[in-house]
C-alpha positions as CSV (number, residue, x, y, z in Angstrom):
1,M,0.0,0.0,0.0
2,L,3.0,2.3,0.6
3,R,4.0,2.1,-3.1
4,R,0.6,3.2,-4.2
5,W,0.8,6.4,-2.3
6,V,4.3,7.0,-3.7
7,L,3.2,6.5,-7.2
8,I,0.1,8.6,-7.0
9,P,1.8,12.0,-6.2
10,C,4.3,11.3,-8.9
11,A,1.6,10.6,-11.3
12,A,-0.1,13.8,-10.3
13,V,3.0,15.8,-11.1
14,G,3.4,14.1,-14.4
15,L,-0.3,14.7,-15.2
16,S,-0.2,18.4,-14.4
17,G,2.6,18.8,-16.8
18,C,0.8,17.0,-19.6
19,S,-2.8,17.9,-19.0
20,T,-2.5,20.9,-21.3
21,L,-1.2,18.7,-24.1
22,M,-3.9,15.9,-24.4
23,P,-7.0,14.5,-22.8
24,P,-6.5,12.4,-19.6
25,D,-7.9,9.2,-21.1
26,E,-5.3,9.4,-23.9
27,D,-2.4,10.4,-21.7
28,P,0.1,7.5,-21.9
29,V,1.5,8.3,-18.4
30,L,-1.9,8.2,-16.9
31,L,-2.8,5.1,-18.7
32,K,0.4,3.5,-17.5
33,L,-0.4,4.5,-13.9
34,N,-3.9,3.1,-14.2
35,E,-2.5,-0.2,-15.4
36,L,0.0,-0.3,-12.6
37,E,-2.9,0.4,-10.2
38,R,-4.9,-2.5,-11.5
39,R,-1.9,-4.8,-11.3
40,L,-1.2,-3.7,-7.7
41,Q,-4.8,-4.3,-6.7
42,T,-4.6,-7.8,-8.3
43,I,-1.4,-8.5,-6.4
44,E,-2.9,-7.4,-3.2
45,R,-6.0,-9.6,-3.7
46,I,-3.7,-12.6,-4.4
47,V,-1.6,-11.8,-1.3
48,E,-4.7,-11.5,0.8
49,N,-6.1,-14.7,-0.6
50,Q,-2.8,-16.5,0.0
51,S,-2.7,-15.2,3.6
52,L,-6.3,-16.4,4.1
53,V,-5.4,-19.9,2.7
54,Q,-2.4,-20.1,5.0
55,L,-4.4,-18.9,7.9
56,T,-7.1,-21.5,7.1
57,Q,-4.4,-24.2,6.9
58,Q,-2.9,-23.2,10.2
59,V,-6.4,-23.3,11.8
60,D,-7.0,-26.7,10.3
61,S,-3.6,-27.9,11.6
62,L,-4.4,-26.5,15.1
63,E,-7.8,-28.2,15.1
64,R,-6.2,-31.5,14.1
65,R,-3.6,-31.1,16.9
66,V,-6.4,-30.3,19.4
67,D,-8.3,-33.4,18.3
68,E,-5.1,-35.5,18.6
69,L,-4.4,-34.1,22.1
70,Q,-8.0,-34.7,23.2
71,G,-7.8,-38.2,21.9
72,R,-4.6,-38.8,23.9
73,A,-6.2,-37.3,27.0
74,E,-9.2,-39.6,26.6
75,T,-7.0,-42.6,26.1
76,M,-4.9,-41.7,29.2
77,Q,-8.1,-41.2,31.2
78,Y,-9.5,-44.6,30.1
79,S,-6.1,-46.3,30.8
80,A,-6.1,-44.7,34.3
81,E,-9.6,-45.9,35.0
82,E,-8.7,-49.4,33.7
83,T,-5.6,-49.5,35.8
84,A,-7.6,-48.5,38.9
85,D,-10.2,-51.2,38.1
86,R,-7.4,-53.8,37.8
87,Q,-5.8,-52.6,41.1
88,R,-9.2,-53.0,42.8
89,Q,-9.6,-56.4,41.4
90,L,-6.1,-57.4,42.4
91,Y,-6.7,-56.1,45.9
92,S,-10.0,-58.1,46.0
93,D,-8.3,-61.3,44.8
94,L,-5.4,-60.8,47.2
95,D,-7.8,-60.2,50.1
96,A,-9.7,-63.4,49.2
97,R,-6.5,-65.3,48.9
98,I,-5.3,-64.1,52.3
99,Q,-8.6,-65.0,53.9
100,S,-8.4,-68.5,52.3
101,I,-4.8,-69.0,53.6
102,E,-5.9,-67.8,57.1
103,R,-8.8,-70.3,57.0
104,G,-6.3,-72.9,55.9
105,V,-3.9,-72.2,58.7
106,R,-6.7,-72.4,61.2
107,S,-8.1,-75.5,59.7
108,S,-4.7,-77.2,59.3
109,G,-3.9,-76.4,62.9
110,S,-7.1,-78.0,63.9
111,V,-6.4,-81.1,61.7
112,L,-2.8,-81.4,62.9
113,E,-3.8,-81.0,66.5
114,S,-6.8,-83.3,66.5
115,G,-5.4,-85.9,64.1
116,T,-8.9,-86.3,62.6
117,L,-10.6,-85.3,59.4
118,P,-14.3,-85.6,59.2
119,P,-15.5,-87.9,56.3
120,G,-16.0,-86.0,53.0
121,Q,-14.4,-82.8,54.4
122,L,-11.4,-81.1,52.9
123,P,-8.5,-80.0,55.2
124,V,-9.3,-76.4,54.2
125,P,-13.1,-76.2,53.6
126,G,-13.8,-73.6,51.0
127,G,-10.1,-73.2,50.2
128,S,-8.4,-73.6,46.8
129,D,-6.9,-76.8,45.4
130,R,-3.4,-75.5,46.1
131,D,-4.3,-74.7,49.8
132,N,-5.7,-78.2,50.3
133,Y,-2.9,-79.9,48.5
134,Q,-0.3,-78.0,50.6
135,I,-2.0,-79.1,53.9
136,A,-2.2,-82.7,52.8
137,F,1.5,-82.6,51.8
138,E,2.4,-81.2,55.1
139,L,0.7,-84.2,56.7
140,V,3.0,-86.5,54.6
141,K,6.1,-84.6,55.7
142,E,5.0,-85.0,59.3
143,E,4.5,-88.8,58.7
144,R,0.8,-88.5,59.5
145,Y,0.1,-91.0,56.7
146,D,-3.4,-92.1,57.5
147,L,-4.6,-88.5,57.8
148,A,-2.6,-87.6,54.6
149,A,-4.3,-90.4,52.7
150,K,-7.7,-89.1,53.7
151,A,-6.8,-85.6,52.8
152,F,-5.5,-86.6,49.3
153,Q,-8.5,-88.8,48.7
154,Q,-10.9,-85.9,49.4
155,F,-8.7,-83.6,47.3
156,L,-9.0,-85.9,44.3
157,V,-12.8,-86.0,44.8
158,A,-13.1,-82.2,45.1
159,F,-10.5,-81.2,42.5
160,P,-10.4,-83.9,39.8
161,G,-9.3,-81.5,37.1
162,S,-6.6,-79.7,39.2
163,E,-3.1,-79.5,37.7
164,L,-2.0,-81.0,41.0
165,A,-4.1,-84.1,40.6
166,D,-1.3,-86.3,39.4
167,N,0.9,-85.2,42.3
168,A,-2.0,-85.8,44.7
169,Q,-2.5,-89.3,43.3
170,Y,1.2,-90.1,43.7
171,W,1.3,-88.9,47.4
172,L,-1.9,-90.8,48.1
173,A,-0.1,-93.9,47.0
174,E,3.1,-92.9,48.8
175,S,1.0,-92.5,52.1
176,Y,-0.1,-96.1,51.7
177,Y,3.4,-97.3,50.9
178,A,5.0,-95.5,53.8
179,S,2.4,-97.2,56.1
180,K,3.3,-100.6,54.5
181,Q,-0.1,-101.0,52.8
182,F,1.6,-102.3,49.7
183,E,-1.4,-103.7,47.9
184,R,-3.3,-100.4,48.2
185,A,-0.1,-98.5,47.3
186,L,0.5,-100.6,44.2
187,D,-3.0,-99.9,42.9
188,D,-2.7,-96.2,43.4
189,F,0.8,-96.0,41.9
190,A,-0.7,-97.8,38.9
191,V,-3.3,-95.0,38.6
192,V,-0.5,-92.4,38.3
193,V,1.0,-94.5,35.4
194,N,-2.2,-95.2,33.6
195,D,-4.3,-92.0,34.2
196,Y,-1.5,-89.4,34.0
197,P,1.0,-90.9,31.5
198,R,2.7,-87.5,30.9
199,S,3.2,-86.7,34.5
200,R,6.7,-86.2,35.9
201,K,5.7,-88.6,38.7
202,V,5.4,-91.6,36.3
203,P,9.1,-92.8,36.7
204,D,8.8,-92.5,40.5
205,A,5.4,-94.3,40.4
206,L,6.9,-97.2,38.4
207,L,9.9,-97.4,40.8
208,K,7.5,-97.7,43.7
209,M,5.5,-100.3,41.9
210,G,8.7,-102.3,41.7
211,Y,9.2,-101.8,45.4
212,C,5.7,-102.8,46.3
213,N,5.9,-106.0,44.3
214,Y,9.3,-106.8,45.9
215,N,7.7,-106.4,49.4
216,L,4.8,-108.6,48.3
217,K,7.5,-111.1,47.1
218,R,6.3,-110.9,43.5
219,W,9.8,-111.0,42.1
220,D,9.1,-111.2,38.4
221,A,6.6,-108.2,38.6
222,A,9.1,-106.3,40.6
223,R,11.9,-106.9,38.0
224,R,9.5,-105.9,35.1
225,A,8.6,-102.6,36.8
226,L,12.2,-101.7,37.7
227,T,13.5,-102.7,34.2
228,L,10.8,-100.6,32.6
229,V,12.0,-97.5,34.6
230,Q,15.5,-98.1,33.3
231,T,14.3,-98.6,29.7
232,D,11.8,-95.8,29.4
233,Y,13.3,-93.2,31.7
234,P,17.1,-93.8,31.6
235,E,18.2,-90.3,32.6
236,T,16.2,-90.1,35.8
237,T,17.0,-90.6,39.4
238,A,14.3,-93.3,39.5
239,A,16.2,-95.2,36.8
240,R,19.4,-95.1,38.9
241,L,17.6,-96.3,42.0
242,A,15.9,-99.1,39.9
243,G,19.3,-100.2,38.7
244,E,20.6,-100.4,42.3
245,Y,17.5,-102.4,43.4
246,L,17.9,-104.8,40.5
247,K,21.5,-105.4,41.5
248,R,20.3,-106.1,45.1
249,M,17.7,-108.6,43.8
250,A,20.4,-110.3,41.7
251,A,22.7,-110.5,44.7
252,D,19.8,-111.9,46.9
253,G,18.8,-114.4,44.2
254,T,15.3,-113.0,44.1
């Protein structure tokens, strides 16, 4: 706009000098000035339009940025609420777990002190499979074999699908074996082998089947079980023990 005002006075000076010579609409200087004026107006409109386009683009960019930030804020808010929900759930689960353990401790104390377990009752009534398994296993470690057998029996009735079922079956059989009930132990060790063929307890169960048969003076059955341990599970501790027992039998002539 500054150039327009500069040009106009100059044009006026030129025009005053030429006005006596020819009409204004034929004066080449004035015509030139008018042409320049039109061009300047056109340029100004273009510049104004470009500025408007840039401003519109900036506004659009800012709006997109605001939408993006709002989206992030909403996501963060949702995540925070979700985290809070998870924390409440974890707290609830932990509280329930602690209460279960507390009941288990009270119940196990009662079982261990009284030496009895009511028929059909778990060591930890209302407790989880792991709580009840642990109490039954503690009874084995304390050599309370009759009580341990009852606890594992009830465990297998209450939690047949537990991931601890194969271990529970093995320790049930072990409870009978430790109390020299070899026939019952033999049957329950066979359940481990037949019903849980992928269990890590299978080599040990086969070994104990050999031991049971030996104690029942079934020498051939004992050798078959012990040899099977060596053949099918050669890298296990059970295989080493089976080999030692077979050597003992060979030395004894049984």
